[in-house]
Structure formats: structure tokens, C-alpha cells
C-alpha positions as CSV (number, residue, x, y, z in Angstrom):
1,M,-23.5,-16.3,-10.5
2,K,-26.2,-14.2,-9.4
3,K,-25.9,-12.4,-6.0
4,L,-25.6,-14.4,-2.9
5,C,-28.3,-12.8,-1.5
6,K,-30.9,-14.1,-4.5
7,C,-29.2,-18.0,-4.4
8,D,-31.0,-20.7,-3.6
9,G,-29.3,-23.8,-1.5
10,K,-29.0,-26.0,-4.7
11,T,-27.5,-22.7,-6.5
12,L,-25.0,-22.1,-3.7
13,H,-23.6,-25.7,-3.4
14,G,-23.0,-25.9,-7.2
15,H,-20.7,-22.9,-6.4
16,V,-18.9,-24.0,-3.1
17,R,-15.3,-23.0,-4.1
18,R,-16.3,-19.7,-5.4
19,L,-17.9,-19.0,-2.7
20,A,-15.3,-20.2,0.0
21,A,-12.8,-18.1,-2.0
22,T,-15.4,-15.0,-1.9
23,G,-16.0,-15.6,1.9
24,R,-12.1,-15.8,3.4
25,R,-11.9,-11.7,4.4
26,P,-15.1,-10.9,4.0
27,R,-15.1,-6.7,3.8
28,Y,-18.5,-6.4,3.0
29,I,-21.9,-7.8,4.9
30,C,-25.2,-7.8,3.5
31,G,-27.6,-5.4,5.4
32,L,-30.7,-7.6,4.7
33,C,-29.7,-11.1,4.8
34,G,-26.0,-11.4,6.7
35,R,-24.2,-13.0,4.1
36,A,-20.6,-11.9,4.0
37,S,-18.4,-11.4,0.7
38,D,-15.2,-9.4,-0.5
39,E,-16.8,-8.0,-3.0
40,P,-19.8,-5.7,-2.9
41,R,-21.2,-7.0,-6.1
42,H,-21.8,-10.2,-4.9
43,L,-24.5,-8.7,-2.3
44,C,-27.8,-6.9,-2.6
45,K,-27.5,-4.0,0.3
46,P,-23.8,-4.6,1.1
47,V,-22.6,-2.6,4.3
48,K,-18.7,-2.1,4.8
49,I,-17.2,-4.0,7.5
50,A,-15.0,-2.1,10.0
51,R,-11.8,-3.6,10.9
52,K,-9.3,-2.6,13.9
53,S,-6.3,-3.1,13.8
54,A,-4.1,-4.9,16.3
55,K,-2.5,-1.9,17.7
56,A,-5.9,-0.1,18.6
57,L,-7.1,-3.7,19.9
58,G,-4.3,-3.7,22.3
59,S,-2.7,-6.3,21.3
């Protein structure tokens, strides 16, 4: 499958299970279109998502 950013709706529809697994706990977001993935290779301009720990959030 090509990069998520380059896929059209028809292509994405055919890979629903794979996409669901890719987007469960995304670590990267595309800087151009906003799609998210756990692997940077799936996005054309991946930007790492900063995560805060529960302790830092005061929980």
C-alpha cells in the first residue's frame, strides 16, 4: 500500500483493517493533511506527536 497521504477513498476503503491497526495508537501525524499513523513511513511529512505522561497531567 502506498503512503496514506497519497491514497484516494477507494484505496483506503479496501484496506480498512490495516488502517485500523495503523491508527490505533498513532505516534506520528502528517504535517500536510493531518492523517495519523504509528509508522512514519506511512506518511509523506511525518511529525512525531509529543505525549505527556499521566503524572505530568496531574492525574
